[in-house]
Wavefront OBJ file of the C-alpha trace (Angstrom):
o trace
v 56.267 107.054 115.855
v 56.094 106.639 111.592
v 59.830 105.308 110.045
v 61.186 104.133 107.013
v 62.732 100.558 108.177
v 66.145 102.164 106.903
v 65.667 104.744 109.480
v 65.328 101.957 111.775
v 68.373 99.681 110.845
v 70.564 102.785 111.090
v 69.919 103.728 114.704
v 68.433 100.962 116.046
v 69.250 101.830 120.172
v 67.640 105.039 119.735
v 64.657 102.968 118.612
v 64.277 100.704 120.909
v 64.875 103.300 123.926
v 61.969 105.345 122.709
v 59.889 101.791 123.366
v 59.035 103.761 126.567
v 57.249 106.322 125.417
v 55.812 104.826 122.121
v 55.199 102.714 119.862
v 56.720 102.361 116.545
v 55.460 101.995 112.982
v 57.887 101.048 110.035
v 57.515 101.919 106.478
v 59.148 100.444 103.298
v 58.528 102.089 99.731
v 55.565 104.244 101.511
v 53.691 101.348 103.405
v 53.299 99.900 106.676
v 54.641 97.102 107.117
v 55.547 96.639 111.010
v 54.199 97.796 114.226
v 56.719 98.056 117.338
v 55.020 98.178 120.949
v 56.925 97.560 123.897
v 56.654 94.195 125.517
v 54.388 93.623 128.629
v 50.592 95.408 128.601
v 50.610 95.546 125.048
v 50.081 91.976 124.766
v 46.406 92.568 127.062
v 45.743 95.424 124.978
v 46.259 93.530 121.691
v 43.867 90.670 122.646
v 41.523 93.001 124.383
v 41.403 95.072 120.610
v 40.480 91.702 119.012
v 37.443 91.490 121.058
v 36.709 94.942 121.021
v 33.868 95.241 118.811
v 31.820 92.743 120.905
v 31.798 95.055 123.599
v 28.684 93.221 125.180
v 30.472 89.790 125.540
v 31.898 88.391 127.675
v 35.047 88.125 125.915
v 34.895 91.773 126.885
v 35.662 91.459 130.391
v 37.531 88.295 130.196
v 41.181 87.689 131.855
v 44.253 86.583 129.975
v 44.314 83.291 130.334
v 40.514 83.422 129.389
v 41.651 85.167 125.694
v 43.795 82.822 125.414
v 42.047 80.153 125.489
v 39.145 81.500 123.328
v 41.899 81.894 120.475
v 43.661 78.733 120.858
v 40.191 77.117 120.526
v 39.461 78.841 117.675
v 42.784 78.081 116.052
v 42.259 74.243 116.641
v 39.067 74.659 114.838
v 40.916 76.129 111.629
v 43.213 73.051 111.546
v 40.734 70.556 112.367
v 38.714 70.984 108.733
v 42.474 70.622 107.173
v 42.284 67.056 105.669
l 1 2 3 4 5 6 7 8 9 10 11 12 13 14 15 16 17 18 19 20 21 22 23 24 25 26 27 28 29 30 31 32 33 34 35 36 37 38 39 40 41 42 43 44 45 46 47 48 49 50 51 52 53 54 55 56 57 58 59 60 61 62 63 64 65 66 67 68 69 70 71 72 73 74 75 76 77 78 79 80 81 82 83
């Protein structure tokens, strides 16, 4: 569902109840600014989509914990080189 940030603010409770059925994408001045999803299964879905282009990779069938470890290691590498 695509709605404006102003509409979301005005009807916050209504849209929270709709999160069980669909995700909400907020817009401001015609541009997408946020995507709101129900907490839970979406975390795994987001991590899988991050690695989705790597279908033949071992990460495609990795557990949540394995994916978190890979992401944490990438973050550590990124900040190790900053002096």
